[in-house]
N, C-alpha and C positions, 0 to 999 in steps of 0.2 A: 523545453524542460527548465525547471528552476535551477539556479546556480547552487553550488555547495554552500556559499555564504548565506543565501536566502534560506536554504534548508536548515542550517545551523541556527539561524534566527528563529525559525518556526519551532525548533526543539526548545530553545531557551524560553520562548513564550509559553509553550505547553508546560514546562517545569514550573515557571514562576506562577502561572495561573493555578496549576494543580496544588501547589504548596499553599497558596493563598486560600484556596477553597477548603483544603483539608486541615490546615493548622490554625488559620485565623490569628487570634492574638496569643496563641500558645497551646502546646500539647499539655493540657493541665493534668491528664492522667499520669504522664511521666514526671512532670514538674512536682506533682504532689507527693510522690513516693520514691523517686530516684534522685539522690544527690547529684549536683551538677558535675562533680569531679569523677563520678563513677565511670569506669571503663568496662567495655564488654566486647563480645565477639558473637557473631551470628552466621549461620550458613543458609544458603538458598537451596532448599530441598525439593527435588522433583518428585511428584506423587502421581505421575502420569507417563504416557509415552508419546513421542512425537519429535518435532524439530524445535529446539530451544531458540528463542529470539528475545532481544531486549537487554542482554547483558551489558552491552556498551552504553545503552541508555541508562541502565541502573547506575553505572559509574558516574554518569553526568548528574543524576539526581543526588547521589550520596555526596558528591563534591560540591554541588550547589548548596546543600544543607550545611555541610561541614567539610572544608577542604582538607582537614587533617585525617579524615577517615581513610583507612587503608583497605584496599580490595585485592584479594588474591583470587585470580581467575583460574578455575580448573577445567572449564568447558567453554568453548568459543561459540559465538552466535552461528547458527546454521547446522550445528551438530545434532545428530539423532540421540535422544536421551530416553531413559527408562526409569521406572519407579525405583527410588532409592538413590539416584545419582545426586551428587552435590555439585552445583554449577559454580559457586564461588563462596568465599568467606569475606565478611566485612568486619573490621575491627576498629575500635575507637570509642568515642563518647557514646554511652548507652542511650542518652537522651536523643542524640543525633540519629542513631540507628533507628530508633523507634519513630522519630519524626518522618523519616524517609520511607519506612516500611510499606505503608499502604500504597503510595504512588508507585513504588518499585514493583510490587506484586500486581497491582491493577494493570500496569503497562505490560509487564512481562507475560502475564497470563493471556492477555488478548493478542499480543504480538506473536507469541508462540503458537497460538491457535491458527492465526492467519498464515504463519510460515509453514505450519504442518499441512494445512489445506493446499497451499500453493505447491508444496513439494509433491503432494499426491497427484495434483494436476500435471505437474512436470513429468512425473513418472509415466502417466498415461500418454504423454506426447512423445515419449522416447522413440527415436527412429524416424521422426518426421522433422520437417523444417519449421514447423509452426511454433511460435512463442506465445506464452500466456501473458495477458495484460490485466492490470487492475482497472478500476473505474473511479469516478467521483462519488460512488455510493459508499461513503465512509462515515464514521462517527463524527459529528460536528466537533471541531476543536482539537481533534487528535489525528487529523489526516496524515501528518508527517510520520507519525509512529506506524500507522497501518500500512502506508506505502513502503516504508522502510522494511517492515516485516515481509511484505511480498518479495522484495529483493533478496532478503535473507533466505527465503524459501526457494529462490531460484527463478522467480518470475521477473517481469519487467514492468516499469511504471508507464502508464498512460500519461496524459497531461496531468499536471498537479492541480490546476485550478482553471478558472475561466480566462486567466490572463496570459498563460504561457503557450497556448495553441488555439487555433480556430477550429471549431467543430460545428459544421452546418448540419443540424439534425432536422427532423421533419417539421417542427414548429418554425424554425428559422426559415426554412425553404418556403413554407406556406405563407408566412407573414411577409416574406420578401417578394412574393409574386412568382415563385417557381425557381427551379434549380439554376438555370442559366443566369437569371437576374441575380440570384443570391451570390453566385460565384463571381460574377462581374463586379458587383458592388463590393465584395470582399477584397478582390484584387485592387480595386481603386482605393479602398480604405487603407490597405497596407502601404500602397505607394504614397498616398497623401500624408500618412502619419509617420512614414519612415520605419515602420515596424517589420521585423523579420520573423514571421510566425508561420509555421506549417499549417496547411489547410486539409482537414478531413471532411469529406462529404458523405452523408448517409444516403443510401439507396434503398428504396422499398420494393422496387421491381427491376427486372432486366432492362426495361425501356428507360428507366431512370439512369441506370448505369451507362447506357448508350448516350444519353444526353450529357451526363457528367463528363464523359470522355471527349466531348466536343469542345470543352473549355480547357484553358491552360492553368497551370499553377496548383493543381490538386496533388497533394502528397500521398493521400491514402483514401480508399473508398471503403466505407463501412457497409458491409453486406448484411443488412439487418433483418432478422427473422425469416431468412430464406430456408427452404428445405434443402436436403442434400443435393438433389438433382439440379436445382436452380443455382446452388452455390458453385457446383462444378462448372456450370455454364457461365456463371459470372466470372470465375477465375480465368476461364479460357478467353472470354471476351476482353477482359482487362489486360491479360498478358503481362508484359513488362512495362506498361505505360505508367503504372503507379502501384503502390503496395495495396494489399488487401487485408481486410479485418472482418471476421465474422462475430456476430453478437446476437443476443436475444434469447435469454433463458437457457443457455448452453450449460450443461452440468456434467457430472462424472460419467453418466450413461451415454451422452451424445458427443462428448469432447473429441474423442479419437476419430469418430466418423467425420466430423467437420474438418479436423486436421487433414484427414486423408483426401479431402476435396482439394487440397493444395493451397489453402489460405496462408498468408504470412503470419497473421496474428489471430488470436481469439481473445476477446475481452470478456471478463466475467465479474459481475458485481458480487457474486457469491463468495469470492475470496475474502471480502471484508464485511459483508453484511449478514452472512449466514455461517457463523463459526461458534463453537463452544469453547470457552476458556480452558486452557491447560491448568491442571491443579498443581500449584506451587505454594510453598510455605517458606517463611523466613523464621528460623528457629535459633534461639540462643544456645550457645555451646559452652 
């Protein structure tokens, strides 16, 4: 997984690029009608229900635009909210508040939607040992925000990108000439380059799981697109030799049944690619 320093660097890049995209050479709407010295106050108004996320990110945005802005937090990230709740107040330069507004709302609306969906998945897993993972099926450019939202919702992060974990999927295996060759080449690569990366290997059949178990160094086996019966067989076959992960179109209707098969993890791209933004507004007070 990426370090905290790398994660903070990703957030800084997201903010600087988003402000560049949105503000350009100036917020001319505000510059045209609001004097520079004007001070104001605004509230983040919740107009929906779910899990709020992105408040700490909003603080970073406000302080990037204007370090003198003052934020009064009323609700913390990860809290359940309802229509009419006020998450925070921001006070200071009216121009700065307006310059920050759209990025704050865009980020918080999407992060809150992801956190809400993740929490609903977590609720379905209650009483099992299974943990929910996100994937790399994220919006280009804002992966750090979306994975942060998953954690706020109670889920866990899978690898962040291609560089922090090795995942041998079907195409890697086929291009490498088979499972055994792919794992052997990977172990040699890690030794030769001095990298310490966990290895996950995807299995498409029970026979492939048996082959994977003949090699050393595998951290987790991805049991991909198996039915319930074969998933149970796979978990029994793997035992405590390595961790297990189910994936492949698993949704709210099938999540619990796969967890009951005994897998350690379930990964779901739907956490980040199939959500509807939470309705939030930033209103002057």
